[in-house]
PyMOL Python script that loads the backbone (N, CA, C, O; Angstrom):
from pymol import cmd

cmd.read_pdbstr("""\
ATOM      1  N   MET A   1      14.616 240.022  57.563  1.00  0.00           N
ATOM      2  CA  MET A   1      14.920 241.405  57.889  1.00  0.00           C
ATOM      3  C   MET A   1      15.547 241.458  59.282  1.00  0.00           C
ATOM      4  O   MET A   1      15.065 240.801  60.205  1.00  0.00           O
ATOM      5  N   ASN A   2      16.596 242.221  59.433  1.00  0.00           N
ATOM      6  CA  ASN A   2      17.277 242.365  60.713  1.00  0.00           C
ATOM      7  C   ASN A   2      16.584 243.447  61.526  1.00  0.00           C
ATOM      8  O   ASN A   2      16.681 244.626  61.184  1.00  0.00           O
ATOM      9  N   ASP A   3      15.880 243.070  62.603  1.00  0.00           N
ATOM     10  CA  ASP A   3      15.182 244.083  63.390  1.00  0.00           C
ATOM     11  C   ASP A   3      16.054 244.666  64.492  1.00  0.00           C
ATOM     12  O   ASP A   3      15.551 245.305  65.416  1.00  0.00           O
ATOM     13  N   ASN A   4      17.358 244.447  64.396  1.00  0.00           N
ATOM     14  CA  ASN A   4      18.282 245.078  65.327  1.00  0.00           C
ATOM     15  C   ASN A   4      18.936 246.313  64.724  1.00  0.00           C
ATOM     16  O   ASN A   4      19.890 246.851  65.286  1.00  0.00           O
ATOM     17  N   ARG A   5      18.424 246.765  63.580  1.00  0.00           N
ATOM     18  CA  ARG A   5      18.980 247.975  62.963  1.00  0.00           C
ATOM     19  C   ARG A   5      18.691 249.182  63.843  1.00  0.00           C
ATOM     20  O   ARG A   5      17.658 249.251  64.509  1.00  0.00           O
ATOM     21  N   SER A   6      19.612 250.122  63.833  1.00  0.00           N
ATOM     22  CA  SER A   6      19.358 251.386  64.518  1.00  0.00           C
ATOM     23  C   SER A   6      18.322 252.163  63.709  1.00  0.00           C
ATOM     24  O   SER A   6      18.093 251.864  62.536  1.00  0.00           O
ATOM     25  N   ILE A   7      17.713 253.136  64.322  1.00  0.00           N
ATOM     26  CA  ILE A   7      16.723 253.962  63.633  1.00  0.00           C
ATOM     27  C   ILE A   7      17.351 254.592  62.390  1.00  0.00           C
ATOM     28  O   ILE A   7      16.723 254.621  61.332  1.00  0.00           O
ATOM     29  N   GLU A   8      18.570 255.090  62.504  1.00  0.00           N
ATOM     30  CA  GLU A   8      19.219 255.759  61.372  1.00  0.00           C
ATOM     31  C   GLU A   8      19.501 254.811  60.209  1.00  0.00           C
ATOM     32  O   GLU A   8      19.667 255.265  59.076  1.00  0.00           O
ATOM     33  N   GLN A   9      19.558 253.531  60.460  1.00  0.00           N
ATOM     34  CA  GLN A   9      19.801 252.561  59.390  1.00  0.00           C
ATOM     35  C   GLN A   9      18.519 252.192  58.650  1.00  0.00           C
ATOM     36  O   GLN A   9      18.577 251.542  57.605  1.00  0.00           O
ATOM     37  N   MET A  10      17.382 252.590  59.167  1.00  0.00           N
ATOM     38  CA  MET A  10      16.104 252.241  58.549  1.00  0.00           C
ATOM     39  C   MET A  10      15.773 253.209  57.416  1.00  0.00           C
ATOM     40  O   MET A  10      16.130 254.386  57.461  1.00  0.00           O
ATOM     41  N   ARG A  11      15.093 252.696  56.411  1.00  0.00           N
ATOM     42  CA  ARG A  11      14.672 253.508  55.271  1.00  0.00           C
ATOM     43  C   ARG A  11      13.781 254.656  55.763  1.00  0.00           C
ATOM     44  O   ARG A  11      12.979 254.467  56.678  1.00  0.00           O
ATOM     45  N   ASN A  12      13.915 255.815  55.174  1.00  0.00           N
ATOM     46  CA  ASN A  12      13.124 257.026  55.436  1.00  0.00           C
ATOM     47  C   ASN A  12      13.517 257.783  56.700  1.00  0.00           C
ATOM     48  O   ASN A  12      13.110 258.931  56.876  1.00  0.00           O
ATOM     49  N   LEU A  13      14.293 257.169  57.579  1.00  0.00           N
ATOM     50  CA  LEU A  13      14.581 257.783  58.878  1.00  0.00           C
ATOM     51  C   LEU A  13      16.038 258.189  58.964  1.00  0.00           C
ATOM     52  O   LEU A  13      16.911 257.537  58.390  1.00  0.00           O
ATOM     53  N   GLY A  14      16.293 259.254  59.675  1.00  0.00           N
ATOM     54  CA  GLY A  14      17.655 259.747  59.802  1.00  0.00           C
ATOM     55  C   GLY A  14      17.939 260.209  61.212  1.00  0.00           C
ATOM     56  O   GLY A  14      17.222 259.849  62.147  1.00  0.00           O
ATOM     57  N   PRO A  15      18.985 261.008  61.371  1.00  0.00           N
ATOM     58  CA  PRO A  15      19.406 261.437  62.708  1.00  0.00           C
ATOM     59  C   PRO A  15      18.324 262.195  63.479  1.00  0.00           C
ATOM     60  O   PRO A  15      18.169 261.993  64.683  1.00  0.00           O
ATOM     61  N   ARG A  16      17.598 263.041  62.815  1.00  0.00           N
ATOM     62  CA  ARG A  16      16.576 263.807  63.522  1.00  0.00           C
ATOM     63  C   ARG A  16      15.477 262.879  64.045  1.00  0.00           C
ATOM     64  O   ARG A  16      15.063 263.008  65.197  1.00  0.00           O
ATOM     65  N   CYS A  17      15.007 261.958  63.226  1.00  0.00           N
ATOM     66  CA  CYS A  17      13.997 260.984  63.673  1.00  0.00           C
ATOM     67  C   CYS A  17      14.546 260.146  64.822  1.00  0.00           C
ATOM     68  O   CYS A  17      13.829 259.848  65.777  1.00  0.00           O
ATOM     69  N   ALA A  18      15.812 259.770  64.728  1.00  0.00           N
ATOM     70  CA  ALA A  18      16.425 258.986  65.799  1.00  0.00           C
ATOM     71  C   ALA A  18      16.408 259.765  67.113  1.00  0.00           C
ATOM     72  O   ALA A  18      16.141 259.194  68.170  1.00  0.00           O
ATOM     73  N   GLU A  19      16.692 261.070  67.051  1.00  0.00           N
ATOM     74  CA  GLU A  19      16.658 261.914  68.252  1.00  0.00           C
ATOM     75  C   GLU A  19      15.247 261.973  68.833  1.00  0.00           C
ATOM     76  O   GLU A  19      15.059 261.824  70.040  1.00  0.00           O
ATOM     77  N   TRP A  20      14.265 262.190  67.972  1.00  0.00           N
ATOM     78  CA  TRP A  20      12.877 262.261  68.445  1.00  0.00           C
ATOM     79  C   TRP A  20      12.455 260.950  69.082  1.00  0.00           C
ATOM     80  O   TRP A  20      11.889 260.939  70.175  1.00  0.00           O
ATOM     81  N   LEU A  21      12.731 259.839  68.399  1.00  0.00           N
ATOM     82  CA  LEU A  21      12.309 258.532  68.898  1.00  0.00           C
ATOM     83  C   LEU A  21      13.036 258.173  70.193  1.00  0.00           C
ATOM     84  O   LEU A  21      12.454 257.525  71.062  1.00  0.00           O
ATOM     85  N   ALA A  22      14.276 258.575  70.334  1.00  0.00           N
ATOM     86  CA  ALA A  22      15.012 258.312  71.574  1.00  0.00           C
ATOM     87  C   ALA A  22      14.319 258.973  72.765  1.00  0.00           C
ATOM     88  O   ALA A  22      14.382 258.470  73.886  1.00  0.00           O
ATOM     89  N   GLN A  23      13.663 260.096  72.515  1.00  0.00           N
ATOM     90  CA  GLN A  23      12.952 260.785  73.597  1.00  0.00           C
ATOM     91  C   GLN A  23      11.759 259.981  74.113  1.00  0.00           C
ATOM     92  O   GLN A  23      11.269 260.234  75.213  1.00  0.00           O
ATOM     93  N   ILE A  24      11.294 259.022  73.328  1.00  0.00           N
ATOM     94  CA  ILE A  24      10.220 258.140  73.796  1.00  0.00           C
ATOM     95  C   ILE A  24      10.753 256.706  73.946  1.00  0.00           C
ATOM     96  O   ILE A  24      10.002 255.731  73.899  1.00  0.00           O
ATOM     97  N   GLU A  25      12.071 256.619  74.127  1.00  0.00           N
ATOM     98  CA  GLU A  25      12.768 255.366  74.411  1.00  0.00           C
ATOM     99  C   GLU A  25      12.644 254.309  73.314  1.00  0.00           C
ATOM    100  O   GLU A  25      12.508 253.117  73.591  1.00  0.00           O
ATOM    101  N   ILE A  26      12.693 254.769  72.074  1.00  0.00           N
ATOM    102  CA  ILE A  26      12.760 253.873  70.924  1.00  0.00           C
ATOM    103  C   ILE A  26      14.124 254.115  70.285  1.00  0.00           C
ATOM    104  O   ILE A  26      14.429 255.219  69.833  1.00  0.00           O
ATOM    105  N   TYR A  27      14.939 253.059  70.258  1.00  0.00           N
ATOM    106  CA  TYR A  27      16.318 253.205  69.802  1.00  0.00           C
ATOM    107  C   TYR A  27      16.654 252.366  68.581  1.00  0.00           C
ATOM    108  O   TYR A  27      17.697 252.562  67.956  1.00  0.00           O
ATOM    109  N   ASP A  28      15.767 251.426  68.238  1.00  0.00           N
ATOM    110  CA  ASP A  28      16.075 250.539  67.124  1.00  0.00           C
ATOM    111  C   ASP A  28      14.781 250.037  66.485  1.00  0.00           C
ATOM    112  O   ASP A  28      13.676 250.351  66.928  1.00  0.00           O
ATOM    113  N   GLU A  29      14.962 249.256  65.440  1.00  0.00           N
ATOM    114  CA  GLU A  29      13.809 248.754  64.699  1.00  0.00           C
ATOM    115  C   GLU A  29      12.889 247.918  65.585  1.00  0.00           C
ATOM    116  O   GLU A  29      11.667 248.018  65.478  1.00  0.00           O
ATOM    117  N   ALA A  30      13.465 247.103  66.452  1.00  0.00           N
ATOM    118  CA  ALA A  30      12.644 246.267  67.331  1.00  0.00           C
ATOM    119  C   ALA A  30      11.748 247.128  68.222  1.00  0.00           C
ATOM    120  O   ALA A  30      10.577 246.811  68.431  1.00  0.00           O
ATOM    121  N   GLY A  31      12.304 248.206  68.739  1.00  0.00           N
ATOM    122  CA  GLY A  31      11.522 249.109  69.583  1.00  0.00           C
ATOM    123  C   GLY A  31      10.406 249.784  68.813  1.00  0.00           C
ATOM    124  O   GLY A  31       9.293 249.923  69.320  1.00  0.00           O
ATOM    125  N   LEU A  32      10.698 250.204  67.588  1.00  0.00           N
ATOM    126  CA  LEU A  32       9.680 250.839  66.755  1.00  0.00           C
ATOM    127  C   LEU A  32       8.608 249.824  66.367  1.00  0.00           C
ATOM    128  O   LEU A  32       7.417 250.135  66.377  1.00  0.00           O
ATOM    129  N   ARG A  33       9.033 248.629  66.032  1.00  0.00           N
ATOM    130  CA  ARG A  33       8.082 247.592  65.643  1.00  0.00           C
ATOM    131  C   ARG A  33       7.145 247.243  66.816  1.00  0.00           C
ATOM    132  O   ARG A  33       5.967 246.958  66.605  1.00  0.00           O
ATOM    133  N   ALA A  34       7.671 247.268  68.038  1.00  0.00           N
ATOM    134  CA  ALA A  34       6.878 246.915  69.217  1.00  0.00           C
ATOM    135  C   ALA A  34       5.709 247.881  69.436  1.00  0.00           C
ATOM    136  O   ALA A  34       4.610 247.453  69.789  1.00  0.00           O
ATOM    137  N   ILE A  35       5.937 249.161  69.232  1.00  0.00           N
ATOM    138  CA  ILE A  35       4.874 250.152  69.438  1.00  0.00           C
ATOM    139  C   ILE A  35       4.111 250.434  68.144  1.00  0.00           C
ATOM    140  O   ILE A  35       2.958 250.863  68.181  1.00  0.00           O
ATOM    141  N   GLY A  36       4.750 250.195  67.010  1.00  0.00           N
ATOM    142  CA  GLY A  36       4.133 250.458  65.710  1.00  0.00           C
ATOM    143  C   GLY A  36       4.338 251.893  65.265  1.00  0.00           C
ATOM    144  O   GLY A  36       4.573 252.788  66.077  1.00  0.00           O
ATOM    145  N   ALA A  37       4.246 252.090  63.981  1.00  0.00           N
ATOM    146  CA  ALA A  37       4.462 253.430  63.410  1.00  0.00           C
ATOM    147  C   ALA A  37       3.452 254.426  63.951  1.00  0.00           C
ATOM    148  O   ALA A  37       3.822 255.524  64.367  1.00  0.00           O
ATOM    149  N   ALA A  38       2.179 254.052  63.948  1.00  0.00           N
ATOM    150  CA  ALA A  38       1.131 254.969  64.398  1.00  0.00           C
ATOM    151  C   ALA A  38       1.265 255.264  65.887  1.00  0.00           C
ATOM    152  O   ALA A  38       1.060 256.399  66.316  1.00  0.00           O
ATOM    153  N   GLY A  39       1.607 254.247  66.676  1.00  0.00           N
ATOM    154  CA  GLY A  39       1.779 254.448  68.110  1.00  0.00           C
ATOM    155  C   GLY A  39       2.931 255.384  68.424  1.00  0.00           C
ATOM    156  O   GLY A  39       2.814 256.260  69.281  1.00  0.00           O
ATOM    157  N   ALA A  40       4.048 255.196  67.725  1.00  0.00           N
ATOM    158  CA  ALA A  40       5.209 256.059  67.924  1.00  0.00           C
ATOM    159  C   ALA A  40       4.879 257.490  67.507  1.00  0.00           C
ATOM    160  O   ALA A  40       5.201 258.443  68.217  1.00  0.00           O
ATOM    161  N   TYR A  41       4.242 257.631  66.361  1.00  0.00           N
ATOM    162  CA  TYR A  41       3.863 258.963  65.869  1.00  0.00           C
ATOM    163  C   TYR A  41       2.951 259.659  66.882  1.00  0.00           C
ATOM    164  O   TYR A  41       3.172 260.817  67.238  1.00  0.00           O
ATOM    165  N   ARG A  42       1.934 258.945  67.335  1.00  0.00           N
ATOM    166  CA  ARG A  42       0.974 259.518  68.285  1.00  0.00           C
ATOM    167  C   ARG A  42       1.691 259.974  69.555  1.00  0.00           C
ATOM    168  O   ARG A  42       1.417 261.057  70.071  1.00  0.00           O
ATOM    169  N   GLU A  43       2.604 259.151  70.055  1.00  0.00           N
ATOM    170  CA  GLU A  43       3.347 259.492  71.267  1.00  0.00           C
ATOM    171  C   GLU A  43       4.220 260.727  71.054  1.00  0.00           C
ATOM    172  O   GLU A  43       4.304 261.585  71.934  1.00  0.00           O
ATOM    173  N   LEU A  44       4.865 260.822  69.902  1.00  0.00           N
ATOM    174  CA  LEU A  44       5.688 261.999  69.593  1.00  0.00           C
ATOM    175  C   LEU A  44       4.852 263.274  69.572  1.00  0.00           C
ATOM    176  O   LEU A  44       5.288 264.317  70.059  1.00  0.00           O
ATOM    177  N   VAL A  45       3.655 263.187  69.010  1.00  0.00           N
ATOM    178  CA  VAL A  45       2.779 264.358  68.917  1.00  0.00           C
ATOM    179  C   VAL A  45       2.213 264.711  70.288  1.00  0.00           C
ATOM    180  O   VAL A  45       2.243 265.875  70.688  1.00  0.00           O
ATOM    181  N   VAL A  46       1.699 263.721  71.008  1.00  0.00           N
ATOM    182  CA  VAL A  46       1.083 263.963  72.314  1.00  0.00           C
ATOM    183  C   VAL A  46       2.081 264.584  73.289  1.00  0.00           C
ATOM    184  O   VAL A  46       1.725 265.464  74.074  1.00  0.00           O
ATOM    185  N   ARG A  47       3.309 264.131  73.237  1.00  0.00           N
ATOM    186  CA  ARG A  47       4.334 264.672  74.143  1.00  0.00           C
ATOM    187  C   ARG A  47       4.894 266.015  73.675  1.00  0.00           C
ATOM    188  O   ARG A  47       5.704 266.629  74.370  1.00  0.00           O
ATOM    189  N   GLY A  48       4.466 266.466  72.504  1.00  0.00           N
ATOM    190  CA  GLY A  48       4.928 267.754  71.997  1.00  0.00           C
ATOM    191  C   GLY A  48       6.330 267.729  71.434  1.00  0.00           C
ATOM    192  O   GLY A  48       6.955 268.778  71.282  1.00  0.00           O
ATOM    193  N   ILE A  49       6.832 266.553  71.124  1.00  0.00           N
ATOM    194  CA  ILE A  49       8.176 266.424  70.561  1.00  0.00           C
ATOM    195  C   ILE A  49       8.182 266.872  69.103  1.00  0.00           C
ATOM    196  O   ILE A  49       9.151 267.465  68.628  1.00  0.00           O
ATOM    197  N   VAL A  50       7.094 266.583  68.402  1.00  0.00           N
ATOM    198  CA  VAL A  50       6.937 267.018  67.014  1.00  0.00           C
ATOM    199  C   VAL A  50       5.545 267.606  66.824  1.00  0.00           C
ATOM    200  O   VAL A  50       4.620 267.311  67.581  1.00  0.00           O
ATOM    201  N   GLN A  51       5.416 268.429  65.817  1.00  0.00           N
ATOM    202  CA  GLN A  51       4.107 268.915  65.395  1.00  0.00           C
ATOM    203  C   GLN A  51       3.480 267.855  64.500  1.00  0.00           C
ATOM    204  O   GLN A  51       4.202 267.133  63.812  1.00  0.00           O
ATOM    205  N   PRO A  52       2.163 267.742  64.492  1.00  0.00           N
ATOM    206  CA  PRO A  52       1.534 266.754  63.605  1.00  0.00           C
ATOM    207  C   PRO A  52       1.942 266.989  62.149  1.00  0.00           C
ATOM    208  O   PRO A  52       1.854 268.106  61.640  1.00  0.00           O
ATOM    209  N   HIS A  53       2.383 265.933  61.497  1.00  0.00           N
ATOM    210  CA  HIS A  53       2.777 266.017  60.094  1.00  0.00           C
ATOM    211  C   HIS A  53       2.665 264.628  59.494  1.00  0.00           C
ATOM    212  O   HIS A  53       3.388 263.717  59.897  1.00  0.00           O
ATOM    213  N   ARG A  54       1.784 264.461  58.555  1.00  0.00           N
ATOM    214  CA  ARG A  54       1.523 263.136  57.993  1.00  0.00           C
ATOM    215  C   ARG A  54       2.746 262.503  57.358  1.00  0.00           C
ATOM    216  O   ARG A  54       2.877 261.279  57.385  1.00  0.00           O
ATOM    217  N   MET A  55       3.642 263.289  56.791  1.00  0.00           N
ATOM    218  CA  MET A  55       4.821 262.692  56.157  1.00  0.00           C
ATOM    219  C   MET A  55       5.677 261.940  57.176  1.00  0.00           C
ATOM    220  O   MET A  55       6.279 260.920  56.839  1.00  0.00           O
ATOM    221  N   LEU A  56       5.740 262.426  58.410  1.00  0.00           N
ATOM    222  CA  LEU A  56       6.469 261.690  59.442  1.00  0.00           C
ATOM    223  C   LEU A  56       5.771 260.360  59.713  1.00  0.00           C
ATOM    224  O   LEU A  56       6.430 259.329  59.844  1.00  0.00           O
ATOM    225  N   LEU A  57       4.461 260.380  59.796  1.00  0.00           N
ATOM    226  CA  LEU A  57       3.700 259.147  59.987  1.00  0.00           C
ATOM    227  C   LEU A  57       3.976 258.168  58.857  1.00  0.00           C
ATOM    228  O   LEU A  57       4.209 256.985  59.105  1.00  0.00           O
ATOM    229  N   TYR A  58       3.953 258.644  57.625  1.00  0.00           N
ATOM    230  CA  TYR A  58       4.207 257.778  56.473  1.00  0.00           C
ATOM    231  C   TYR A  58       5.653 257.277  56.465  1.00  0.00           C
ATOM    232  O   TYR A  58       5.912 256.134  56.087  1.00  0.00           O
ATOM    233  N   ALA A  59       6.592 258.127  56.879  1.00  0.00           N
ATOM    234  CA  ALA A  59       8.001 257.721  56.932  1.00  0.00           C
ATOM    235  C   ALA A  59       8.187 256.583  57.928  1.00  0.00           C
ATOM    236  O   ALA A  59       8.903 255.621  57.651  1.00  0.00           O
ATOM    237  N   LEU A  60       7.543 256.694  59.082  1.00  0.00           N
ATOM    238  CA  LEU A  60       7.635 255.635  60.088  1.00  0.00           C
ATOM    239  C   LEU A  60       7.003 254.346  59.576  1.00  0.00           C
ATOM    240  O   LEU A  60       7.560 253.262  59.747  1.00  0.00           O
ATOM    241  N   GLY A  61       5.844 254.470  58.952  1.00  0.00           N
ATOM    242  CA  GLY A  61       5.176 253.293  58.397  1.00  0.00           C
ATOM    243  C   GLY A  61       5.997 252.632  57.308  1.00  0.00           C
ATOM    244  O   GLY A  61       6.134 251.409  57.279  1.00  0.00           O
ATOM    245  N   GLY A  62       6.543 253.440  56.415  1.00  0.00           N
ATOM    246  CA  GLY A  62       7.381 252.907  55.347  1.00  0.00           C
ATOM    247  C   GLY A  62       8.637 252.257  55.891  1.00  0.00           C
ATOM    248  O   GLY A  62       9.092 251.242  55.363  1.00  0.00           O
ATOM    249  N   ALA A  63       9.204 252.836  56.945  1.00  0.00           N
ATOM    250  CA  ALA A  63      10.416 252.272  57.541  1.00  0.00           C
ATOM    251  C   ALA A  63      10.170 250.847  58.024  1.00  0.00           C
ATOM    252  O   ALA A  63      11.018 249.974  57.840  1.00  0.00           O
ATOM    253  N   LEU A  64       9.021 250.610  58.637  1.00  0.00           N
ATOM    254  CA  LEU A  64       8.711 249.271  59.132  1.00  0.00           C
ATOM    255  C   LEU A  64       8.444 248.286  57.995  1.00  0.00           C
ATOM    256  O   LEU A  64       8.601 247.077  58.165  1.00  0.00           O
ATOM    257  N   LEU A  65       8.044 248.804  56.845  1.00  0.00           N
ATOM    258  CA  LEU A  65       7.825 247.958  55.669  1.00  0.00           C
ATOM    259  C   LEU A  65       9.075 247.872  54.796  1.00  0.00           C
ATOM    260  O   LEU A  65       9.099 247.135  53.810  1.00  0.00           O
ATOM    261  N   ASP A  66      10.114 248.630  55.161  1.00  0.00           N
ATOM    262  CA  ASP A  66      11.356 248.750  54.387  1.00  0.00           C
ATOM    263  C   ASP A  66      11.056 249.227  52.970  1.00  0.00           C
ATOM    264  O   ASP A  66      11.585 248.708  51.987  1.00  0.00           O
ATOM    265  N   ARG A  67      10.184 250.239  52.902  1.00  0.00           N
ATOM    266  CA  ARG A  67       9.791 250.835  51.617  1.00  0.00           C
ATOM    267  C   ARG A  67       9.834 252.345  51.734  1.00  0.00           C
ATOM    268  O   ARG A  67       9.709 252.904  52.823  1.00  0.00           O
ATOM    269  N   SER A  68      10.010 252.985  50.613  1.00  0.00           N
ATOM    270  CA  SER A  68       9.936 254.435  50.575  1.00  0.00           C
ATOM    271  C   SER A  68       8.538 254.873  50.998  1.00  0.00           C
ATOM    272  O   SER A  68       7.544 254.260  50.610  1.00  0.00           O
ATOM    273  N   CYS A  69       8.469 255.929  51.790  1.00  0.00           N
ATOM    274  CA  CYS A  69       7.154 256.432  52.202  1.00  0.00           C
ATOM    275  C   CYS A  69       6.354 256.912  50.990  1.00  0.00           C
ATOM    276  O   CYS A  69       5.126 256.981  51.038  1.00  0.00           O
ATOM    277  N   MET A  70       7.049 257.240  49.915  1.00  0.00           N
ATOM    278  CA  MET A  70       6.362 257.701  48.703  1.00  0.00           C
ATOM    279  C   MET A  70       5.662 256.551  47.979  1.00  0.00           C
ATOM    280  O   MET A  70       4.796 256.783  47.136  1.00  0.00           O
ATOM    281  N   SER A  71       6.036 255.310  48.307  1.00  0.00           N
ATOM    282  CA  SER A  71       5.444 254.162  47.625  1.00  0.00           C
ATOM    283  C   SER A  71       4.204 253.624  48.335  1.00  0.00           C
ATOM    284  O   SER A  71       3.552 252.710  47.831  1.00  0.00           O
ATOM    285  N   LEU A  72       3.874 254.181  49.496  1.00  0.00           N
ATOM    286  CA  LEU A  72       2.694 253.702  50.217  1.00  0.00           C
ATOM    287  C   LEU A  72       1.434 254.034  49.430  1.00  0.00           C
ATOM    288  O   LEU A  72       1.290 255.129  48.888  1.00  0.00           O
ATOM    289  N   SER A  73       0.538 253.079  49.381  1.00  0.00           N
ATOM    290  CA  SER A  73      -0.734 253.309  48.682  1.00  0.00           C
ATOM    291  C   SER A  73      -1.618 254.223  49.517  1.00  0.00           C
ATOM    292  O   SER A  73      -1.382 254.410  50.711  1.00  0.00           O
ATOM    293  N   ARG A  74      -2.617 254.779  48.892  1.00  0.00           N
ATOM    294  CA  ARG A  74      -3.557 255.628  49.625  1.00  0.00           C
ATOM    295  C   ARG A  74      -4.217 254.830  50.751  1.00  0.00           C
ATOM    296  O   ARG A  74      -4.432 255.361  51.841  1.00  0.00           O
ATOM    297  N   ALA A  75      -4.536 253.569  50.498  1.00  0.00           N
ATOM    298  CA  ALA A  75      -5.148 252.718  51.531  1.00  0.00           C
ATOM    299  C   ALA A  75      -4.192 252.516  52.706  1.00  0.00           C
ATOM    300  O   ALA A  75      -4.621 252.552  53.860  1.00  0.00           O
ATOM    301  N   GLU A  76      -2.909 252.304  52.430  1.00  0.00           N
ATOM    302  CA  GLU A  76      -1.937 252.137  53.507  1.00  0.00           C
ATOM    303  C   GLU A  76      -1.803 253.417  54.314  1.00  0.00           C
ATOM    304  O   GLU A  76      -1.709 253.374  55.541  1.00  0.00           O
ATOM    305  N   LYS A  77      -1.792 254.556  53.632  1.00  0.00           N
ATOM    306  CA  LYS A  77      -1.712 255.842  54.329  1.00  0.00           C
ATOM    307  C   LYS A  77      -2.945 256.068  55.186  1.00  0.00           C
ATOM    308  O   LYS A  77      -2.841 256.525  56.325  1.00  0.00           O
ATOM    309  N   ARG A  78      -4.105 255.752  54.645  1.00  0.00           N
ATOM    310  CA  ARG A  78      -5.358 255.925  55.379  1.00  0.00           C
ATOM    311  C   ARG A  78      -5.366 255.038  56.633  1.00  0.00           C
ATOM    312  O   ARG A  78      -5.809 255.464  57.700  1.00  0.00           O
ATOM    313  N   GLU A  79      -4.871 253.801  56.491  1.00  0.00           N
ATOM    314  CA  GLU A  79      -4.811 252.904  57.651  1.00  0.00           C
ATOM    315  C   GLU A  79      -3.897 253.470  58.728  1.00  0.00           C
ATOM    316  O   GLU A  79      -4.244 253.434  59.909  1.00  0.00           O
ATOM    317  N   LEU A  80      -2.738 253.991  58.344  1.00  0.00           N
ATOM    318  CA  LEU A  80      -1.840 254.614  59.315  1.00  0.00           C
ATOM    319  C   LEU A  80      -2.513 255.799  59.998  1.00  0.00           C
ATOM    320  O   LEU A  80      -2.405 255.963  61.213  1.00  0.00           O
ATOM    321  N   GLU A  81      -3.204 256.621  59.221  1.00  0.00           N
ATOM    322  CA  GLU A  81      -3.884 257.790  59.786  1.00  0.00           C
ATOM    323  C   GLU A  81      -4.946 257.362  60.798  1.00  0.00           C
ATOM    324  O   GLU A  81      -5.067 257.958  61.869  1.00  0.00           O
ATOM    325  N   GLU A  82      -5.712 256.331  60.454  1.00  0.00           N
ATOM    326  CA  GLU A  82      -6.758 255.849  61.364  1.00  0.00           C
ATOM    327  C   GLU A  82      -6.152 255.294  62.653  1.00  0.00           C
ATOM    328  O   GLU A  82      -6.668 255.546  63.742  1.00  0.00           O
ATOM    329  N   LEU A  83      -5.066 254.547  62.533  1.00  0.00           N
ATOM    330  CA  LEU A  83      -4.407 254.004  63.715  1.00  0.00           C
ATOM    331  C   LEU A  83      -3.829 255.110  64.587  1.00  0.00           C
ATOM    332  O   LEU A  83      -3.870 255.030  65.815  1.00  0.00           O
ATOM    333  N   ALA A  84      -3.289 256.142  63.945  1.00  0.00           N
ATOM    334  CA  ALA A  84      -2.691 257.259  64.701  1.00  0.00           C
ATOM    335  C   ALA A  84      -3.749 258.057  65.454  1.00  0.00           C
ATOM    336  O   ALA A  84      -3.455 258.662  66.484  1.00  0.00           O
ATOM    337  N   GLU A  85      -4.960 258.060  64.950  1.00  0.00           N
ATOM    338  CA  GLU A  85      -6.029 258.826  65.592  1.00  0.00           C
ATOM    339  C   GLU A  85      -6.718 258.049  66.710  1.00  0.00           C
ATOM    340  O   GLU A  85      -7.418 258.641  67.532  1.00  0.00           O
ATOM    341  N   SER A  86      -6.528 256.728  66.751  1.00  0.00           N
ATOM    342  CA  SER A  86      -7.233 255.935  67.763  1.00  0.00           C
ATOM    343  C   SER A  86      -6.503 255.880  69.082  1.00  0.00           C
ATOM    344  O   SER A  86      -6.978 255.249  70.025  1.00  0.00           O
TER     345      SER A  86
END
""", "prot")
cmd.dss("prot")
cmd.show_as("cartoon", "prot")
cmd.util.cbc("prot")
cmd.orient("prot")
């Protein structure tokens, strides 16, 4: 997998997500992978960039797995939720 993809090139993510993530200095897959989906989500919420919304959390998690967020299992979603809350 090429971790030099831009945010917009990643599955589930588009221009709006790229704008939000840029505000926390995440510009590509490597940057997102470094902080993790839950870490990025938590930072976006804490800074008030986005309102809490689980689908964004799942989209970020799915992007790192290169899978549709709709394909995440309940266990995978629960793990993301737990990580985002810690």
